[in-house]
Structure formats: structure tokens, C-alpha cells
C-alpha positions as CSV (number, residue, x, y, z in Angstrom):
1,M,-13.0,-23.4,-3.8
2,Q,-10.0,-25.3,-5.1
3,G,-7.3,-23.3,-3.5
4,S,-6.4,-21.2,-0.5
5,K,-5.2,-18.2,-2.7
6,L,-7.6,-15.3,-3.2
7,Y,-7.5,-12.2,-5.5
8,V,-8.2,-8.9,-3.9
9,G,-9.2,-6.2,-6.1
10,N,-10.2,-2.4,-6.1
11,L,-8.0,-1.8,-3.2
12,N,-7.0,2.0,-2.3
13,Y,-3.5,2.7,-3.4
14,D,-2.3,3.4,-0.2
15,A,-3.3,0.1,1.6
16,T,-0.4,-1.9,3.2
17,E,0.1,-5.6,3.0
18,D,-0.1,-5.4,7.0
19,Q,-3.4,-4.0,6.8
20,L,-4.4,-6.4,4.5
21,K,-3.0,-9.4,6.7
22,E,-4.9,-7.9,9.8
23,L,-8.2,-8.0,7.7
24,F,-8.0,-11.3,6.4
25,A,-6.3,-12.9,9.8
26,E,-9.7,-12.4,11.3
27,F,-10.8,-15.9,9.0
28,G,-7.6,-17.9,9.6
29,T,-4.1,-18.0,9.2
30,V,-2.7,-15.6,6.8
31,Q,0.4,-17.3,4.9
32,S,1.4,-14.5,2.5
33,V,0.0,-11.3,1.3
34,V,1.2,-9.5,-1.9
35,I,0.1,-6.1,-3.1
36,I,0.8,-5.1,-6.6
37,P,2.4,-1.5,-6.5
38,R,0.2,1.1,-8.0
39,K,-2.3,-1.3,-9.6
40,G,-4.9,-1.4,-6.9
41,F,-5.0,-5.4,-6.2
42,G,-3.0,-8.0,-4.6
43,F,-3.4,-11.5,-3.7
44,V,-3.8,-13.3,0.0
45,E,-3.2,-16.8,0.8
46,L,-4.8,-18.5,3.8
47,S,-3.8,-21.9,5.2
48,S,-7.0,-23.7,3.9
49,P,-9.4,-23.7,1.0
50,E,-12.1,-23.3,3.8
51,E,-10.5,-20.4,5.4
52,A,-10.4,-18.8,1.9
53,E,-13.9,-19.5,1.2
54,K,-15.1,-18.1,4.6
55,A,-13.0,-14.7,3.8
56,K,-14.3,-14.4,0.4
57,N,-17.8,-14.6,1.3
58,E,-17.5,-12.3,4.3
59,L,-15.4,-9.7,2.7
60,N,-16.2,-9.5,-1.0
61,E,-18.1,-6.1,-1.6
62,K,-17.1,-5.1,2.2
63,D,-15.7,-1.5,2.3
64,F,-12.0,-1.3,3.2
65,Q,-10.4,2.1,3.3
66,G,-13.1,3.8,1.5
67,R,-13.6,1.3,-1.5
68,P,-15.8,-1.9,-1.8
69,L,-13.4,-4.8,-2.1
70,R,-13.7,-7.5,-4.9
71,I,-12.6,-10.9,-4.1
72,D,-12.2,-14.0,-6.1
73,E,-10.3,-17.3,-6.1
74,A,-7.0,-16.6,-7.7
75,K,-6.4,-18.1,-11.0
76,P,-3.2,-20.2,-11.2
77,K,-0.1,-18.6,-13.2
78,R,0.0,-19.5,-16.8
């Protein structure tokens, strides 16, 4: 992975940024969490690409609040 920011998709609309931060904190230091309201996705930035890679590998397709997460490296803003 190039960066440390992850796209997190297929979120339950009731998920909070604090819940997401708690989930990802298991894999390293969470720098930021943003959930896009009523869209079912967000972004989590960890402190290193290695931490982000580990979180992606461990959490992709994992059930979170009744939905399988879809995690990928975030694409840069255009």
C-alpha cells in the first residue's frame, strides 16, 4: 500500500465515527475517521501504510453491525 488512508464501504447507516475508530484502533494509531452521512461509507486514516495494510487484510469482508465491510486503499482526491 502506498498510503495510510482507507476507504470503508458498506457501513450500517447507524455506525458512528467513534465506533469505527474503536474498530480500527486494534491495528494501530487512528489519525482520523470520517463517515459520509447517509451514504454508507467513510474513510479511516492510520499512522502508517503498514498499519493500514494490516487493518485492510483483517477487516475486509468482516461483519460489522450486521454488514460485511468493504475496505480498500483510499484513492487520492482529484
